[in-house]
C-alpha positions in Angstrom: 107.7 120.9 117.8 106.9 121.6 114.2 104.7 124.3 112.5 102.5 122.1 110.4 100.1 124.8 109.3 96.3 124.6 109.1 94.9 121.3 108.0 93.7 121.0 104.4 91.1 118.7 102.9 93.7 116.0 102.4 94.0 113.9 105.6 97.0 112.1 104.3 99.3 115.2 104.0 102.7 115.1 105.7 104.1 117.5 108.2 106.3 119.8 106.1 109.2 119.8 108.6 111.9 117.2 108.1 112.1 114.4 110.7 108.5 115.1 111.6 106.7 113.2 108.9 103.5 111.4 109.7 103.8 108.0 108.1 100.8 106.2 106.7 100.5 103.8 109.7 100.8 106.4 112.4 98.7 109.2 113.8 98.8 112.3 116.0 97.6 111.9 119.5 95.6 114.4 121.5 97.5 116.1 124.3 96.5 119.8 124.5 93.3 121.4 125.8 93.7 124.6 123.8 90.6 125.5 121.8 90.4 126.0 118.1 89.3 129.3 116.6 88.4 130.6 120.0 86.1 127.8 120.9 85.9 127.0 124.6 85.7 123.2 123.8 89.0 121.3 124.0 90.4 119.7 120.9 89.5 116.0 121.1 91.2 114.8 117.9 91.2 115.5 114.3 87.7 114.1 114.0 86.5 117.5 115.4 88.3 119.3 112.7 87.9 117.1 109.7 85.3 114.4 109.1 86.5 111.0 107.9 90.1 111.7 109.0 92.2 108.8 110.3 94.5 110.8 112.5 94.3 112.1 116.1 95.9 115.4 116.7 98.4 116.9 119.1 97.8 120.7 119.5 100.3 122.8 121.3 99.7 126.3 120.0 97.0 128.2 118.2 98.0 131.0 115.8 95.8 133.1 113.6 96.9 131.3 110.5 98.6 128.1 111.6 98.6 125.3 114.2 101.6 123.7 115.7 101.9 119.9 116.2 104.2 117.6 118.0 104.7 114.2 116.4 104.3 111.0 118.2 104.3 107.4 117.0 101.1 105.7 117.8 99.9 102.8 115.7 96.7 103.4 113.8 93.9 100.9 114.1 91.7 101.0 111.0 88.1 100.2 111.5 87.3 99.1 108.0 89.1 97.4 105.1 89.1 100.5 102.9 90.8 102.6 105.6 93.3 99.8 106.3 94.4 99.7 102.7 94.4 103.5 102.5 96.9 103.8 105.4 99.4 101.4 103.8 102.6 102.6 102.0 101.9 103.2 98.3 104.0 100.3 97.2 101.8 97.9 99.2 98.3 99.3 98.4 97.8 97.7 94.9 98.9 94.3 96.0 96.8 94.3 99.1 93.8 95.5 97.2 94.3 92.9 94.5 94.6 90.2 97.2 91.5 91.4 98.9 89.6 91.5 95.6 90.7 88.0 94.8 89.4 86.6 98.0 86.1 88.5 97.7 85.6 87.2 94.2 86.3 83.6 95.0 85.1 82.9 98.5 81.8 80.9 98.6 78.6 82.7 99.6 78.1 83.2 103.3 81.5 84.5 104.3 81.6 88.2 105.3 84.4 90.7 105.1 85.2 92.7 108.3 88.1 93.9 110.4 89.5 91.1 112.6 92.3 91.4 115.0 93.5 94.6 113.3 93.6 92.8 109.9 91.2 92.5 107.0 89.2 89.4 107.8 86.7 87.0 106.2 84.5 85.4 108.8 81.5 83.2 109.2 78.9 85.7 110.6 76.8 85.1 113.7 73.7 84.8 111.5 75.2 81.6 110.1 77.1 80.4 113.2 75.6 82.0 116.3 78.1 80.3 118.6 80.9 82.5 117.3 84.6 82.1 118.0 85.2 79.9 121.0 87.9 82.3 122.3 85.3 85.0 122.4 81.7 84.3 121.4 81.1 87.9 120.7 83.4 87.6 117.7 82.4 85.8 114.5 84.2 82.7 113.5 87.4 83.7 111.7 88.4 82.0 108.5 90.9 84.1 106.4 92.9 87.2 107.4 95.2 89.3 105.3 97.7 91.8 106.5 100.5 94.0 105.4 103.3 93.2 107.9 106.7 95.0 108.1 108.6 92.7 105.8 105.9 90.8 104.0 102.2 90.5 103.1 100.6 87.7 105.0 97.6 85.5 104.3 96.2 83.6 107.4 94.0 80.6 106.4 92.4 78.8 109.3 91.2 76.0 106.9 94.7 75.1 106.0 95.7 74.8 109.6 92.7 72.5 110.4 92.4 70.5 107.2 95.5 68.4 106.3 94.0 67.4 102.9 93.7 71.1 101.9 97.2 71.9 103.2 98.7 69.0 101.2 96.9 70.2 98.0 98.1 73.8 98.5 101.7 72.8 99.1 101.7 70.5 96.0 100.2 73.2 93.8 102.3 76.2 95.0 105.5 75.3 93.0 103.4 75.2 89.8 102.8 78.9 90.2 105.8 80.2 92.1 109.4 79.2 91.6 110.7 80.4 94.9 110.3 78.3 98.1 107.0 78.4 99.9 107.3 80.6 103.1 104.6 79.3 105.4 103.8 78.7 109.0 101.0 76.6 110.4 98.3 78.9 108.9 100.3 81.9 107.7 101.5 82.2 104.1 104.1 85.0 103.8 104.9 86.9 100.6 108.1 88.9 100.9 107.8 89.9 97.2 104.3 90.9 96.4 104.8 90.6 92.7 105.2 86.8 93.3 101.8 86.4 95.0 100.0 83.6 93.0 96.6 85.2 92.8 95.1 82.5 90.6 96.1 79.9 93.2 94.9 82.0 96.1 91.5 82.4 94.4 91.3 78.6 93.9 92.2 78.1 97.6 89.6 80.6 98.7 86.9 78.7 96.8 87.6 75.3 98.2 85.8 75.6 101.5 82.2 76.8 102.2 81.1 78.3 105.5 79.3 75.0 106.3 82.4 72.9 105.6 84.5 75.2 107.7 82.0 75.1 110.6 82.0 71.3 110.5 85.8 71.1 110.6 86.1 73.8 113.3 83.6 72.0 115.5 85.4 68.7 115.2 88.7 70.4 116.1 87.1 71.6 119.4 86.3 68.1 120.6 
């Protein structure tokens, strides 16, 4: 149990007690039904205390000048790209923001940015492809996702997975921009050192496939 004190206007503040820090990717969870400031309503989360906060809250005591919290590790699910980046460790934020901006600046018209599978995603919206993703038609057709994983920044490109010509081009071009070995799975490009991300190459990759081209390749892959 830690005496965290009253919340301030900064939702990113850390619990002042050692070993009870709230890291960027975690939140407090609701557990107590005690009321705030004498209100009979139970505390339902930090949203009731502070608008636009990204944390839930675990209230265990109410004092006249301070609240007590108990820390608990529960992964935060961001509901928009800005919030996703805001919750990242400081050393990852500029690289993820630059990667996001590179994709937004170079992707052909028609792709839309959203949150997809807990990551920042660029998709073909239903207004262009009403059928949606075959795994779940309620979801738009995914194309590119980026994520800050524990040990690397990842770029997931569905086009590379489905188009051998595009894959061959990327693999051939990569050594021209980065001297280290390409770390890549079927569709996932991993960057363990963010400073080595070839943003120029990523921008060129992003611009090589239109939504219409991706839809055509995707539909053929389903047959």
